[in-house]
KEPA-255179 format. One line per field, with one value per residue (C-alpha): x, y, z. Coordinates in Angstrom, 2 decimals. Layout:
REM KEPA-255179
xx <- (X_...)
yy <- (Y_...)
zz <- (Z_...)
This chain:
REM KEPA-255179
xx <- (-129.01_-132.73_-133.98_-137.62_-138.38_-141.70_-143.27_-145.75_-148.93_-146.72_-143.28_-141.84_-141.35_-140.08_-137.13_-134.76_-135.27_-134.56_-131.37_-130.49_-131.18_-128.90_-126.13_-126.46_-126.34_-123.10_-121.47_-122.00_-121.89_-119.19_-119.31_-118.58_-115.67_-114.18_-114.39_-112.76_-109.03_-108.79_-108.83_-112.50_-114.20_-117.72_-118.24_-117.62_-120.64_-122.80_-120.92_-121.09_-124.86_-124.74_-126.18_-128.77_-132.41_-135.08_-138.83_-141.03_-144.35_-146.47_-150.03_-152.55_-153.50_-150.42_-147.99_-145.00_-145.45_-144.40_-141.30_-140.24_-140.58_-138.62_-135.66_-136.38_-137.44_-140.33_-143.44_-146.33_-149.29_-151.17_-154.28_-153.48_-155.22_-154.37_-155.43_-156.64_-156.59_-159.87_-163.35_-163.76_-165.93_-162.78_-161.59_-164.16_-162.93_-159.17_-158.29_-159.66_-157.58_-154.48_-155.27_-155.71_-152.39_-150.75_-151.85_-150.95_-147.51_-146.99_-147.76_-145.36_-142.57_-142.85_-142.53_-139.75_-137.80_-135.97_-132.87_-134.10_-137.11_-136.65_-139.41_-139.30_-142.68_-146.11_-148.92_-148.37_-145.10_-146.82_-148.38_-145.22_-142.94_-145.40_-145.34_-141.53_-141.43_-144.01_-141.92_-138.64_-137.19_-134.80_-136.05_-135.23_-137.48_-136.19_-137.59_-137.33_-139.29_-138.17_-140.99_-142.17_-145.45_-147.97_-146.83_-143.33_-144.69_-146.68_-143.55_-141.01_-141.27_-141.11_-137.92_-134.26_-133.00_-134.41_-132.45_-133.18_-132.43_-131.92_-130.10_-133.23_-135.20_-133.10_-135.05_-138.25_-136.89_-135.14_-131.51_-130.12_-131.43_-131.61_-128.90_-128.43_-127.61_-129.26_-131.64_-130.58_-130.92_-130.75_-127.40_-129.11_-130.26_-126.62_-126.51_-129.07_-128.25_-129.44_-128.92_-130.82_-133.63_-133.96_-134.54_-136.88_-139.08_-138.69_-137.41_-136.44_-132.89_-132.11_-135.42_-135.53_-137.01_-139.25_-139.93_-143.17_-143.41_-146.97_-146.22_-146.62_-150.40_-150.93_-151.35_-154.66_-154.16_-150.62_-151.77_-154.59_-152.31_-150.07_-153.07_-154.25_-150.84_-149.71_-150.55_-148.14_-145.43_-145.09_-144.27_-140.84_-140.28_-141.08_-142.57_-142.23_-145.19_-145.54_-149.22_-149.33_-150.40_-154.03_-154.65_-154.95_-157.68_-160.10_-162.58_-159.97_-159.25_-156.79_-153.93_-155.98_-158.69_-156.03_-154.54_-157.99_-158.51_-155.13_-155.74_-159.02_-157.70_-156.49_-156.39_-152.87_-151.54_-148.49_-148.79_-145.38_-143.78_-145.85_-145.05_-147.40_-146.72_-148.58_-145.45_-141.80_-139.48_-136.09_-136.62_-136.82_-133.04_-132.97_-135.89_-133.98_-130.78_-132.38_-134.47_-133.36_-136.00_-138.14_-141.60_-142.47_-144.28_-142.04_-141.88_-138.43_-137.67_-137.99_-136.32_-133.33_-132.82_-133.17_-130.65_-127.89_-128.34_-128.32_-131.55_-133.11_-136.54_-139.93_-141.82_-145.60_-145.98_-149.03_-150.22_-148.65_-145.17_-144.37_-144.74_-142.08_-139.75_-140.31_-139.84_-136.57_-135.30_-136.53_-134.71_-131.53_-132.21_-132.31_-135.74_-138.55_-141.91_-145.42_-148.20_-151.02_-153.58_-151.51_-151.52_-152.93_-152.16_-150.84_-148.62_-147.35_-146.41_-144.74_-142.67_-141.59_-140.57_-138.63_-136.78_-135.90_-134.53_-132.41_-129.22_-127.62_-130.59_-130.74_-127.06_-127.60_-130.50_-128.49_-125.51_-127.62_-129.85_-126.82_-125.71_-128.94_-128.46_-125.31_-124.65_-123.50_-126.70_-127.14_-123.65_-124.42_-127.68_-125.73_-123.51_-126.59_-127.89_-124.56_-124.70_-128.27_-127.55_-124.51_-126.39)
yy <- (21.78_22.39_25.97_26.98_30.51_32.22_35.46_36.68_38.50_41.09_40.88_43.05_40.18_37.87_39.62_39.74_36.04_35.18_37.21_35.21_31.90_32.92_33.85_30.53_28.60_30.37_29.39_25.68_25.40_22.91_24.30_27.80_26.59_24.67_27.72_30.15_30.76_32.34_30.39_30.89_28.12_27.74_28.19_24.83_25.34_25.22_22.51_20.07_20.21_19.07_20.59_23.33_22.38_25.08_25.20_28.30_28.76_31.59_32.64_31.06_34.27_36.52_37.20_35.49_31.95_32.89_34.74_32.08_29.24_31.21_30.71_26.96_27.04_24.66_26.50_25.51_27.69_27.84_29.62_33.08_36.17_39.45_41.28_44.74_47.68_48.94_47.47_44.91_41.85_39.90_40.38_37.77_35.25_35.78_34.48_31.10_31.32_32.05_29.09_26.86_28.13_27.22_23.58_23.43_24.78_22.15_19.45_20.92_21.45_17.92_16.54_18.87_18.88_22.19_23.13_26.71_28.85_32.42_34.99_38.55_39.92_39.46_37.82_34.45_34.15_34.43_30.94_29.44_30.96_30.06_26.46_26.44_27.65_25.06_22.29_23.58_24.57_27.52_30.59_34.16_37.11_39.93_43.45_45.43_48.59_51.33_50.60_47.04_45.91_43.88_40.62_40.87_42.14_38.91_36.74_38.72_36.32_33.23_33.86_33.18_36.29_39.43_41.15_44.76_47.02_50.33_51.44_53.28_50.01_48.45_50.27_48.39_44.93_43.08_44.17_40.73_39.08_41.88_42.44_45.23_43.81_46.01_44.48_41.68_42.39_39.95_39.72_39.69_43.30_44.32_42.55_44.74_46.14_49.42_48.12_44.92_46.95_49.09_45.95_44.25_47.29_48.84_52.11_55.21_56.50_59.82_59.96_59.81_56.61_56.58_53.32_53.26_50.49_50.10_47.19_43.44_43.56_46.91_50.43_51.78_55.45_55.49_53.74_56.25_59.26_57.78_57.29_60.83_62.35_60.17_62.81_65.16_62.70_61.14_64.50_64.41_60.77_57.11_54.98_51.39_50.90_47.92_48.08_45.10_41.55_41.48_45.11_48.41_50.90_49.61_48.51_46.82_43.15_42.37_43.97_43.92_46.05_48.28_48.92_49.71_52.32_53.84_53.91_55.75_58.22_60.88_61.67_62.97_59.70_58.24_54.58_53.69_55.48_53.71_50.13_48.66_45.29_43.73_42.02_41.47_38.69_38.38_41.57_43.81_44.12_45.62_47.94_49.23_49.61_51.77_53.95_57.58_58.14_55.74_56.49_53.97_53.07_52.95_49.25_48.44_45.63_47.94_50.81_48.60_47.69_51.31_52.26_49.85_50.86_54.57_55.32_58.81_58.17_59.77_58.00_57.89_55.96_54.16_55.27_53.36_51.87_53.06_56.66_56.04_54.57_57.47_60.14_58.51_58.69_62.27_63.30_62.00_63.84_60.45_60.68_63.07_62.38_62.96_62.35_60.35_63.05_65.61_63.70_66.44_65.54_68.93_69.45_65.89_65.91_69.32_68.15_65.01_67.05_69.58_66.79_64.72_67.85_68.77_66.77_68.15_67.15_63.69_63.19_64.37_61.97_59.13_59.79_60.09_57.08_54.89_55.53_54.23_50.45_48.32_45.77_42.92_42.30_38.78_37.84_39.27_37.32_34.16_34.86_35.21_31.84_30.20_31.77_30.61_27.07_26.96_27.96)
zz <- (29.43_29.09_29.21_29.20_28.03_28.56_27.38_24.84_24.07_22.41_20.79_23.57_26.00_23.26_21.62_24.64_25.32_21.70_22.02_25.13_23.37_20.50_22.96_24.80_21.51_20.59_23.85_23.32_19.52_18.42_14.87_16.14_18.26_15.35_13.08_15.47_15.19_18.64_21.88_22.74_24.69_26.04_29.72_31.43_33.68_30.58_28.69_31.59_31.28_27.68_24.52_24.73_24.39_24.42_24.81_24.71_26.49_25.10_24.43_22.11_20.32_20.49_17.63_19.27_17.89_14.36_15.55_18.06_15.59_12.98_15.35_15.47_19.10_19.89_21.05_23.28_24.21_27.49_28.71_29.93_31.20_32.82_35.93_34.95_37.33_35.96_35.66_32.92_32.53_31.68_35.26_36.30_33.72_33.49_37.00_35.89_32.70_34.77_37.04_33.99_32.66_35.98_35.76_32.06_32.94_35.62_33.07_30.49_33.04_34.37_30.86_29.63_32.94_32.40_34.38_34.55_33.57_32.33_31.77_30.48_31.44_29.97_31.91_30.25_32.19_35.58_35.79_34.27_36.91_39.65_38.37_38.29_41.89_42.91_41.34_42.77_39.38_39.40_37.60_36.58_35.73_33.52_34.03_30.81_31.53_33.87_36.31_37.01_35.56_37.48_35.88_37.35_40.66_40.93_40.65_42.73_45.66_43.45_41.44_42.25_40.47_38.87_36.13_35.17_32.24_34.04_37.18_38.29_38.32_41.09_43.80_42.97_43.75_46.61_46.61_47.41_44.24_41.68_39.06_36.50_33.04_30.40_27.86_25.49_21.78_18.90_17.10_13.73_13.98_13.50_10.13_8.37_4.93_3.46_-0.08_0.60_2.19_-0.92_-2.96_-0.47_0.09_-3.39_-2.02_-3.98_-3.97_-2.27_-0.41_3.42_4.83_7.89_9.71_11.72_14.32_15.56_17.85_17.67_18.03_16.39_17.67_16.51_17.31_15.90_12.75_12.43_12.65_9.97_7.65_8.32_7.59_4.68_2.09_3.89_4.91_1.46_-0.08_1.55_2.60_2.01_4.75_5.91_8.24_10.59_11.43_13.79_13.13_12.07_13.08_11.31_12.00_14.64_11.97_9.79_10.34_7.58_5.73_2.53_4.12_5.60_2.16_0.75_3.45_2.68_-1.07_-0.59_1.99_-0.38_-4.07_-3.50_-2.11_-3.84_-2.96_-4.38_-1.42_1.20_2.26_4.92_6.53_9.39_10.69_9.72_10.90_9.19_7.16_10.25_10.45_6.95_7.69_10.73_8.74_6.05_8.36_8.68_11.35_13.40_14.80_17.47_20.64_23.70_24.48_25.84_23.42_20.43_22.29_23.07_19.43_18.36_21.05_20.10_16.45_17.29_15.42_15.72_17.14_17.76_20.55_20.86_24.14_25.37_28.78_31.65_31.72_28.18_29.34_31.98_29.37_26.97_29.63_30.70_27.13_26.78_29.98_28.41_25.12_23.43_21.73_20.82_22.48_21.17_23.66_22.15_22.97_21.04_17.75_15.53_11.90_10.74_13.79_13.70_10.02_10.33_13.31_11.45_8.43_10.51_12.31_9.26_7.56_10.61_10.19_13.37_15.54_13.97_14.78_18.36_18.84_17.32_19.58_22.75_22.18_21.52_25.13_26.66_26.35_26.58_23.85_26.13_28.12_26.71_27.93_31.37_31.48_30.69_33.69_35.88_34.62_35.51_38.96_39.59_38.40_40.64_43.80)
């Protein structure tokens, strides 16, 4: 069976599809079947279609190519753009990029001949799903965030099924073709090791570890607040900081420059407790395992992984759909929220210190966030694929 996956621009639309690909590979892997002592067999609907073959369509400039290819999934890039709901000169150019991406997608789809196309948001998926619809290829769109973004709104009438993460999202889509499944997460995140992380990141024993996730393409304001508060935070913790691929402060274009800015920020800075990385692939599972507290944006891909791992989390959402995600978690007492406009260094660092020293609150946050996302979403998505292919 040939499956074409599409998403990119950020890692958010990539991770759930990688999780799905891993689940599908398990279901048809002869090696796995031979090694299992219990009577587990792949779904016949999948086996009849032969071995799995994947192709990924993403952006030319996003961070997804490196991650996708690390899972040995072939990657092709197309032209892509986005439709902004505010004035921008790019709004005059991007429609032509989207149109170019549509014709590029048709060419790729005709050559690859997928049985099904699956997208998880991101504007790069729009021309791909349009092309699949145009060619009569079955397709599925996955809605991660609580409220649908414009990308998924543009494909609602072109997809065979829409899968959603949250019960509250069902109301935004046609009832007859929308299914609640949760959000797929990669199996590998469950295999993280605290001991291995201490070696990889050169961490100190008996010192709380904070993981800061700036996002796949960086989060300038979040990175800035971390720089501004390092001299406070490093007095009581050590930090693994994912600054985003190629991004740091708005004037910094490389990790080397980012480190120089950090080193010159304060005479009190203890660099041995600070570990900046622009991007992590296989090591992210260990960073998550060792983290006592996570400070993150509120993209649903990251939130899903933090949820299934039960990680106490501070969210600093971007305006828009991330605010809806963060507020939903806050209403369920599953995360602490800081609004971006309230990021005052002294208040922020004091709040982080108070939280990381409050064992009861950390346990409450861990327990509540672990209830937010089910762990079997990839299996449910597989069932939806079987259903669609059987129609």
